[in-house]
C-alpha positions as CSV (number, residue, x, y, z in Angstrom):
1,M,10.7,12.4,-34.2
2,R,7.9,14.4,-35.8
3,E,8.4,17.4,-33.5
4,H,12.2,17.4,-33.4
5,P,13.6,15.6,-36.5
6,A,16.9,17.4,-36.1
7,W,17.5,15.4,-32.8
8,F,18.0,12.2,-34.7
9,R,20.8,10.9,-36.9
10,K,20.0,10.4,-40.6
11,R,21.5,8.7,-43.5
12,P,22.6,10.6,-46.6
13,D,19.3,9.8,-48.3
14,G,17.4,11.5,-45.4
15,S,16.1,8.3,-43.8
16,V,16.5,7.8,-40.1
17,Q,19.5,5.8,-39.1
18,Y,18.8,2.9,-36.7
19,A,21.2,2.1,-33.8
20,E,24.1,-0.3,-34.2
21,N,26.6,-1.8,-31.8
22,P,28.5,-4.1,-34.2
23,P,27.8,-6.9,-34.9
24,K,24.3,-6.2,-33.3
25,K,21.7,-4.1,-35.1
26,Y,18.7,-2.5,-33.4
27,Q,16.2,-1.5,-36.0
28,D,13.7,-0.5,-33.4
29,I,16.0,2.1,-31.8
30,Y,16.7,5.5,-33.4
31,P,19.9,7.1,-32.1
32,F,20.0,10.7,-31.0
33,D,22.4,13.2,-32.7
34,F,24.1,14.7,-29.7
35,E,26.0,17.1,-31.9
36,S,23.2,18.4,-34.0
37,D,22.5,22.1,-34.4
38,E,19.8,21.8,-31.7
39,W,22.0,19.9,-29.2
40,R,21.2,22.3,-26.4
41,A,17.5,21.6,-26.5
42,L,18.2,17.8,-27.0
43,W,20.5,17.7,-24.0
44,A,18.1,19.6,-21.8
45,E,15.2,17.3,-22.8
46,L,17.1,14.1,-22.1
47,T,18.2,15.4,-18.7
48,E,14.5,16.3,-18.0
49,V,13.5,12.7,-18.8
50,M,15.8,11.5,-16.0
51,A,14.7,14.2,-13.7
52,F,11.1,13.1,-14.3
53,W,11.9,9.5,-13.1
54,I,13.9,10.9,-10.1
55,G,10.8,12.8,-9.2
56,H,9.0,9.4,-9.0
57,G,11.5,7.9,-6.7
58,V,14.0,6.4,-9.1
59,R,17.5,6.7,-7.6
60,I,19.5,4.3,-9.8
61,F,20.0,4.5,-13.6
62,R,21.7,1.6,-15.4
63,V,22.8,3.3,-18.7
64,D,23.1,1.0,-21.7
65,N,26.3,1.5,-23.7
66,P,27.0,5.0,-22.5
67,H,30.3,4.9,-24.4
68,T,28.5,5.1,-27.7
69,K,27.0,8.4,-26.7
70,A,28.6,11.9,-26.4
71,F,30.9,12.0,-23.4
72,A,30.3,15.8,-23.1
73,F,26.6,15.1,-22.7
74,W,27.1,12.7,-19.7
75,E,29.4,15.2,-17.9
76,W,26.9,18.0,-18.5
77,S,23.8,16.0,-17.6
78,I,25.1,14.0,-14.6
79,T,26.7,17.2,-13.0
80,R,23.3,19.0,-13.1
81,L,21.3,16.0,-11.9
82,K,23.6,15.2,-9.0
83,A,23.8,18.9,-7.9
84,E,20.1,18.6,-7.0
85,H,20.0,14.9,-6.2
86,P,23.4,13.8,-4.8
87,D,22.1,10.4,-3.8
88,V,21.3,9.3,-7.4
89,L,23.6,6.6,-8.8
90,F,24.6,6.1,-12.4
91,L,25.8,2.6,-13.4
92,A,27.7,2.4,-16.7
93,E,26.8,-0.8,-18.6
94,A,29.9,-0.5,-20.8
95,F,32.1,-3.4,-21.9
96,T,34.7,-1.6,-23.9
97,R,38.3,-0.5,-23.8
98,P,39.6,0.1,-20.2
99,K,40.5,3.7,-21.0
100,V,37.0,4.4,-22.2
101,M,35.5,2.8,-19.1
102,H,37.8,4.9,-16.9
103,R,36.8,8.0,-18.8
104,L,33.1,7.4,-18.1
105,A,34.0,7.2,-14.4
106,K,35.8,10.5,-14.5
107,L,32.8,12.1,-16.2
108,G,30.5,11.3,-13.3
109,F,29.3,7.7,-13.5
110,S,29.0,6.3,-9.9
111,Q,29.8,2.7,-10.8
112,S,30.8,0.6,-13.8
113,Y,30.4,-2.9,-15.1
114,T,33.7,-4.8,-15.2
115,Y,35.4,-7.7,-17.0
116,F,34.8,-10.0,-14.0
117,A,32.5,-12.3,-16.0
118,W,35.4,-13.4,-18.2
119,R,38.1,-13.6,-15.5
120,N,38.1,-17.3,-14.4
121,T,41.6,-18.5,-13.6
122,R,43.4,-17.7,-10.4
123,Q,46.0,-15.6,-12.3
124,E,43.3,-13.7,-14.2
125,L,41.3,-12.9,-11.0
126,T,44.4,-12.0,-9.0
127,E,45.8,-9.6,-11.7
128,Y,42.4,-8.0,-12.4
129,F,41.4,-7.3,-8.8
130,T,44.9,-6.2,-7.9
131,E,44.6,-3.6,-10.6
132,L,41.1,-2.5,-9.4
133,A,42.2,-2.3,-5.8
134,F,45.7,-0.8,-6.1
135,G,45.9,0.7,-9.6
136,P,45.5,4.5,-10.4
137,G,41.8,4.0,-11.1
138,R,41.1,3.1,-7.5
139,H,40.6,6.8,-6.7
140,Y,37.6,7.2,-9.1
141,F,36.6,3.9,-10.7
142,R,34.0,2.1,-8.7
143,P,33.6,-1.5,-10.0
144,N,30.3,-3.3,-9.9
145,V,30.9,-7.0,-10.4
146,W,28.3,-9.2,-12.1
147,P,28.6,-13.0,-12.7
148,N,25.8,-12.7,-15.3
149,T,23.6,-10.1,-16.9
150,P,20.5,-10.1,-19.1
151,D,23.0,-10.0,-22.0
152,I,25.7,-12.3,-20.8
153,L,25.7,-16.0,-20.0
154,T,29.3,-17.1,-19.9
155,A,30.6,-20.5,-20.8
156,T,31.5,-21.1,-17.2
157,L,27.9,-20.8,-16.2
158,Q,26.7,-22.8,-19.2
159,Y,28.8,-25.8,-18.4
160,G,29.8,-25.5,-14.7
161,G,26.6,-26.4,-13.0
162,R,25.6,-25.5,-9.4
163,G,29.2,-25.3,-8.2
164,A,30.1,-22.7,-10.8
165,F,27.1,-20.5,-9.9
166,M,27.9,-20.7,-6.2
167,A,31.6,-20.0,-6.7
168,R,31.1,-17.1,-9.0
169,L,28.6,-15.6,-6.6
170,V,31.0,-15.8,-3.7
171,L,33.9,-14.3,-5.8
172,A,31.7,-11.4,-6.9
173,A,30.4,-10.8,-3.4
174,T,33.7,-10.9,-1.6
175,L,36.1,-9.4,-4.1
176,S,34.2,-6.2,-4.7
177,A,32.2,-3.8,-2.5
178,T,29.3,-3.9,-5.0
179,Y,28.0,-6.7,-7.1
180,G,24.9,-7.7,-8.9
181,I,23.1,-10.6,-10.6
182,Y,20.5,-11.1,-13.3
183,G,18.0,-12.3,-10.6
184,P,15.8,-15.4,-11.1
185,A,17.9,-16.6,-14.1
186,F,20.9,-16.8,-11.7
187,E,18.9,-18.1,-8.7
188,H,17.5,-20.9,-10.9
189,M,20.9,-21.5,-12.6
190,E,19.6,-21.2,-16.1
191,S,22.4,-22.3,-18.5
192,A,20.8,-22.7,-21.9
193,A,22.4,-20.5,-24.6
194,R,20.7,-19.2,-27.7
195,E,23.1,-21.3,-29.8
196,P,26.5,-23.1,-29.5
197,G,29.2,-20.5,-29.0
198,S,26.8,-17.8,-27.9
199,E,26.7,-16.0,-24.6
200,E,23.1,-15.0,-24.9
201,Y,20.3,-16.7,-23.0
202,L,18.0,-18.9,-25.0
203,D,15.0,-17.6,-23.0
204,S,15.7,-14.0,-22.3
205,E,13.4,-11.6,-20.6
206,K,14.6,-9.0,-23.1
207,Y,12.3,-10.7,-25.6
208,E,9.6,-12.4,-23.6
209,I,7.6,-12.2,-20.4
210,R,8.8,-14.8,-17.9
211,R,6.9,-16.3,-14.9
212,H,9.4,-17.6,-12.3
213,D,8.6,-19.9,-9.5
214,L,10.5,-18.1,-6.7
215,A,9.8,-20.9,-4.2
216,R,11.6,-23.7,-6.2
217,S,13.4,-26.1,-3.9
218,D,16.6,-26.0,-5.9
219,S,16.8,-22.3,-6.0
220,L,20.1,-20.6,-5.0
221,A,18.1,-17.8,-3.3
222,P,18.8,-19.0,0.3
223,F,22.5,-19.2,-0.5
224,I,22.5,-15.8,-2.0
225,G,20.6,-14.4,1.0
226,R,23.2,-15.9,3.4
227,V,26.0,-14.3,1.3
228,N,24.3,-11.0,1.5
229,R,23.8,-11.2,5.2
230,I,27.6,-11.9,5.6
231,R,28.3,-8.8,3.5
232,H,25.9,-6.8,5.7
233,D,27.5,-8.0,8.9
234,N,31.2,-7.6,7.9
235,R,32.6,-4.1,7.2
236,A,35.7,-5.7,5.5
237,L,33.4,-6.7,2.6
238,Q,31.9,-3.2,2.2
239,S,34.9,-1.5,0.8
240,N,37.3,-2.1,-2.1
241,D,40.2,-1.4,0.3
242,G,41.9,-4.1,2.4
243,L,42.6,-6.9,-0.1
244,R,45.5,-9.3,0.0
245,F,45.8,-12.4,-2.1
246,L,47.3,-15.4,-0.3
247,P,49.7,-18.1,-1.6
248,V,48.1,-21.5,-2.1
249,D,49.8,-24.5,-3.6
250,N,46.9,-25.5,-5.9
251,D,46.1,-23.4,-9.0
252,Q,42.5,-24.5,-8.8
253,L,42.1,-22.7,-5.5
254,I,42.2,-18.9,-4.9
255,A,42.6,-17.5,-1.5
256,Y,42.5,-13.9,-0.2
257,A,42.0,-11.8,2.9
258,R,39.7,-8.8,3.2
259,F,40.2,-6.6,6.3
260,T,39.4,-3.2,7.8
261,P,42.3,-0.8,8.5
262,A,42.2,-1.5,12.2
263,L,42.1,-5.3,11.6
264,D,39.0,-5.5,13.8
265,N,37.2,-7.4,11.0
266,V,39.2,-9.9,9.0
267,I,37.6,-12.3,6.4
268,L,39.6,-15.1,4.8
269,C,38.1,-16.4,1.6
270,V,39.1,-19.6,-0.3
271,V,37.2,-20.6,-3.5
272,N,37.4,-23.7,-5.6
273,L,37.6,-22.6,-9.2
274,D,37.0,-26.2,-10.5
275,P,33.2,-26.6,-10.6
276,H,33.4,-30.4,-11.1
277,H,35.9,-31.8,-8.7
278,A,37.0,-31.4,-5.1
279,Q,40.2,-29.5,-4.7
280,S,42.5,-29.2,-1.7
281,G,45.7,-27.4,-0.8
282,W,47.7,-25.5,1.8
283,I,47.3,-21.7,2.1
284,E,49.8,-19.4,3.7
285,L,48.9,-16.4,5.8
286,D,51.0,-13.4,6.6
287,L,50.2,-13.6,10.4
288,G,51.8,-10.3,11.3
289,A,49.8,-8.4,8.7
290,L,46.6,-9.9,10.0
291,G,47.5,-9.3,13.7
292,I,47.9,-12.9,14.7
293,E,50.5,-14.2,17.1
294,S,52.9,-16.4,15.2
295,Q,52.8,-19.3,17.7
296,G,49.3,-19.1,19.0
297,Q,46.1,-20.9,17.9
298,Y,43.3,-19.0,16.4
299,Q,39.8,-19.8,15.4
300,V,38.3,-19.3,11.9
301,H,34.5,-19.4,11.7
302,D,33.0,-20.4,8.3
303,L,30.1,-18.0,7.8
304,L,28.7,-20.0,4.9
305,T,28.4,-23.3,6.8
306,D,28.7,-22.2,10.5
307,A,31.6,-24.6,10.9
308,R,34.5,-23.6,13.1
309,Y,38.2,-24.6,12.8
310,L,41.2,-24.2,15.0
311,W,44.3,-23.1,13.0
312,Q,47.8,-22.7,14.1
313,G,50.8,-21.1,12.3
314,A,51.0,-19.6,8.8
315,R,50.2,-22.8,6.8
316,N,46.8,-24.4,6.9
317,Y,45.0,-27.1,4.9
318,V,41.7,-26.6,3.1
319,S,39.5,-28.9,1.0
320,L,36.5,-27.8,-0.9
321,D,33.9,-29.9,-2.8
322,P,31.9,-28.0,-5.4
323,Q,29.0,-30.5,-5.0
324,R,28.5,-29.2,-1.5
325,V,29.9,-25.7,-0.9
326,P,32.8,-24.6,-3.2
327,A,34.0,-21.9,-0.9
328,H,35.1,-20.9,2.6
329,V,34.2,-17.4,3.9
330,L,36.0,-17.4,7.2
331,R,35.7,-14.8,10.0
332,L,39.0,-14.6,11.9
333,R,38.7,-14.9,15.7
334,R,42.1,-14.1,17.1
335,H,41.7,-14.5,20.8
336,L,41.2,-18.0,22.3
337,R,41.0,-18.4,26.1
338,R,44.2,-19.7,27.6
339,E,45.1,-20.8,31.1
340,Q,46.4,-17.4,32.0
341,D,42.9,-15.9,31.2
342,F,41.2,-17.4,34.2
343,D,41.0,-15.6,37.6
344,Y,42.5,-18.6,39.5
345,F,45.7,-18.7,37.4
346,A,48.7,-17.6,39.5
């Protein structure tokens, strides 16, 4: 500030203006003036800051509120950085109007936060992920789905208990190719808000140093690890393509299929959206679209619990208890051995 006072915004009285993102005020942050008379030097210096960290091995930048900065700067800076370091990722932490979020993606951001945290009902989830998967933004907008962040503790997680944390994790990990969590706070299911009606954590690492017992017996870490291994082993979950929502006769259940183009990897997901009560219902598969013979039996293998079920036909019954595991992540196994498969059959 002493060397380059022209780089910072000032009030009419000459004092430096602190940052604001209404209704929040950040008196300890001084905003840059991206359109000052010395903008070229400022843009070059800010880009050099990121190049410095890239030189030290940083490959992912989570940019806070990029929509409150000059769009032209991001386009100019990201273009130059990625020309030399194409593997660098830029994550836009932007909760704002959809058009603005899509504009950031077009300017060069590799991934973006989404509205997933506030999509809770079957209708909301279906409409939103249908838009992400099949809307015009699918060609450039890369959604990164987060159940919680250091800034966001939703009412669902405040009051839903363990079942809500597990269900939201499975939804995030299976509806989007990329997802994230605010680590130990999610693993330990922290749910205390700063005050009633707030979505901020009471004990946030933004304001204090935390010491977490990562070996806690009630931690969700083993469950999270299993979900991540499932994602690693199934290509259908590694792309935002291949999504089909399935009819189910209970609004508290959501069901969908994830599949590769060749249908050599098909995952069927069913999630109980009620974190407090067991829910059951009948789901209906489009057998032809999933490559299943209409009259034959087929096996589904629950990758979360290792249970296996024999299904037949398009309609099949499911029941999920959130006090145990609130979701099925089922790997479809089409071929079951029949009498005709044995050598001695004539």
